[in-house]
N, C-alpha and C positions, 0 to 999 in steps of 0.2 A: 317418521310420521305414522300414527296409528290409523289404519284404514278399516278397522272393525266397525261394522254397522250396528249401532246400539240405540235403542229408544231413550228418550229423556229420563224416564224413571230409572233406567239402569245406571245412569251417570250421576244421580243425585248425591250418592256417597262421595264420588270424586269431587263434586262441586263443593260439598261441605269441607272436605280436606283442603281444597284450593283456597277458600276464603278464610280458613283458619291459619293459613301459612302467611305470616306477616310479610315475607318478602314478595309474595305474589301480588298482594293488593295494596301494599303501602305506597303512598305518594311521597315524593321527595320535594321539600320546600325549596323554592328558588331564592329565598332570602329577601324577596320583596313582598312585604306583608299584604298589600292590597291585591297584588297579582295572585298570591297564594290563596287569599280569601275568595277571589273570583273563580279560581280553579278548584275550589272546595278542598283545599289542603296542600296543593302543590301539583307537580307534574306526575302523571301516571306512567306506567309502562306503555310503550307504543311508539309511533312515529310522530314527532313534533316538528313543525316547520316554522322557521322565523325568516320573514322576508323584509327587504327594504331596498331602496335605491342605493347606488354606490356612495360611499363616504358619509353615510348618515349615522353610523355607529353600531351596526349590527354585530361586528366582531367584538367590540368593546362590551356591548350588552351581554353577549353570549359568554364571554370570558368572565364577566362579573358573576353571572349565574353559576358558572363552573366553579369559581373560587368559593362562592357561598355554599354550594353543595359539598365541595371537598372539605369544608370546615366542619361538617356534620359527622356524627358517629355512624359507623357501619355503611359508609358510602365511598365508592371509588369512582373517579371521573377519568374518562379517556378522551382527550382532546386532540382531534386531527386538525393541525394547522397547515392548510395547503397554500396559504398566501404569505404568512409571516413565519420567521424563524422562532425556535424555542426561546432564544434570548430576547427577542422582541416581545414575546408573550409574557415572559417573566418581568420584563421592564414595565410593561403596562400594569401588571398586577401590583408590583412594588410601588409604582407611582400612586395608584389608587389607595393602597394601604397606607401610605404616608399621609395622604389627604384625609383619610377617615380616622386616623389614630392621633389623639390629642397630644401625646407626649413626643411626637415626631415632627420634624420640619417637613414642609411640603416639597416633594421632589418631582420634577418633570421627567418625562421619558428621556430627554437629552441629558439631564443631570446624571441619570443612572448609567447610560451607555457611554458617557464621556469620562467615567471614573472620577467624577468631581470629588476633590478631597474633603469637601464639606458634607458629603453624604455619610450618615451614620449607618454603614452597612451592617455592623454587628447587631444593633437593635432591630433594624429593619428585617434582616433575614431571620432573626429569632421569632419575630411576629409572624413571618410568612411560613415558617417551617411546618406548623400544624396543617396548613393548606397543602403545601408541597408534598407532604407525606402521602396524600390521597389523590394527587393530581398527576396524571401521566400524559405527556405531550409528545406527539409524533409529527414531525415536519418534513418527512421525506418519502411519504407514500401517497400515490395519486390514483392507482388503479383500483377499481371497485373490488376486484377479486382479492387483492392483497389486504384491502381494508376489511373485508369479510373475515379473512383468516385471522387478522389481528384481534378483531372484536371477539371471535369465538375463543381464542386463546386467553384473552383478558377475562372473559366470562368464566372460563374453566378455572382460572387462578383465584377468582373471587366469588365463588358460587354462593357463599353464605352472606354476601353483602349486597347492598343496592348498587346497581350498575347504571351509570349515566355515560352515554357516548355523545360527543358533540363533534360535528363535521363542518368545518369552515373552509371552503363552502362548496355547495353542490355543483356549481358550474365548472369547478376545477377538476372534478373527478373524471378519470379516464375510464373508458368502457370498450370492450371488443366489438361493440355494435357499430356498423358502418352507416347507420341511418343519419338523418339530420339531427340538429341540436335537440329539438323537441323529443324525438324518438329516443335519443340517448338519455335524456333526463327522465323520460318515462321508465326506461329500463332500470336505471340506477335507483330511482325512488321506490319502485316496486320491490326491488331486491332488498333495500333497506327496511321496508315495511315487513317483508317476509322474515327477515332476520330478527327484527324487534319482536315479532310475534312468536317465532320459534324459540328464542332464548328468554322471552318474557322480560325484556329490559327496555329502558327508555333511550331512544335515539333521537337526538335533536339535529336536524339538518338546517343549515343556513342557506338561503337562496337570495341571489341578487335579482332584483326586478329591473326590467329594461326601461328605456327612456319614456315609453308611452305612459309610465306610471308617475312621471315627475309632476303631473298636475292632477288634482282631485284626490279623494280619500282612497285608502287601500280597501279593496273588496275582494271577494272570491275571484272576480274577473281579472284582478291584477296578476294572478298566478297562471292564467290560462296559457300564455305563450311560453311558459316554462314546462309544459308537459302536463301530466296527470296529478300534479302536486295537490291540487285542491280536493281531489277525490280520494287520494291515498292517505293523506295525513289524518291522524286522529285529532290533533289540535293544530290550527293554523293561526299564526300571529303575524302582525306586520308593524313595523316602526315607520312613523312619518312625522313631519313637522306639524306642530299644533296649528300654525298658520301656513296652510299649504297652497295658497293661491299663487298664481304666476308672478304677481308683483311682490309677494312676501317671502318667497323661498330664499332669494339671495340674501336678504336681510337676516333671516333666521339662521342661515348657515354661518354667518359671521358673529352671531351672538355668543356670549359665554356667561352663563350657561345657555345652551340651546334649549328651546322648548319642544319636547318630543312627546308624541302620543304612541302608546302601544295599544293596538287593537286586536282583541281576540275575536276573529271573524268566523271561526269554526271550532266547535268543541263537542266532540262525540259524546262526552260524559257530563256535560253541564252547561253553565251559563256563558253568554257572550258579553263583551263589554269593552270599555276603554279606560286606560290608566295613563295619567300624565306624569312626565318625568322632567327634571332638570338634568341636562347632560353637560357636565363640566369637562370639556374636551381637553383642557390643559392637563388634567389629572385622571382622565379616562374613567370617569365616575358618573353613574346614573343614580339619581336620588328621587324617590317617589314624592309626588306632591299631594 
């Protein structure tokens, strides 16, 4: 850390060098055009938080963003999967790819993991390889200190590329803090924010909202019981059912596709707004409406 005290005039040359460095200011597109337009080009470097109640599709959404980003030039994605195995993650991606690729049959998660003879793995894996080359998945690390070490090593290996880190999910991370759950989340979130700022990279943390958020729209208040997330995040987003009333949620959960709204409720760099999606649960696919 540079502790030299300098007035603003003295750092203007550094400022010009910073904004002329493509890696410093370039945003990475999520692959969802309406979301990218709302975010003025994509996700910036900093701490991004995506929240939702359990089983609504936040892991699937984050993985689809990861695959979209990994398909782009000069971008490397590091995905910490603290809930699912690497093979589960790959199966979700392949199922979605089969659904979105015209020349392929549609394969479910179970089709892939059961080694179904009807699955054309040769074609499917060849389509997935350009994504897989830029996507790194870790499913065995849970301590924030180890996560920090891996992220720094990953950044050192790919200094000349855009770095995206996704952590699924926040409440699974262990910390040496003996405080209550809220204090632990506070500590972890602040450390991830400091890391994103120090390395100038994009870190996306996924957060599970508690049951008090099962009714009503997602707001800044929805994250308050999870610590300082709403203050620390540069961009705060939440997934919810389009029809989120007490009588509609059970119906919405059984629909295929489910009608899901993504709300950008905090954006340090620009606009707020809502985007609707169809969520095809059978093939782990979100499609903008």
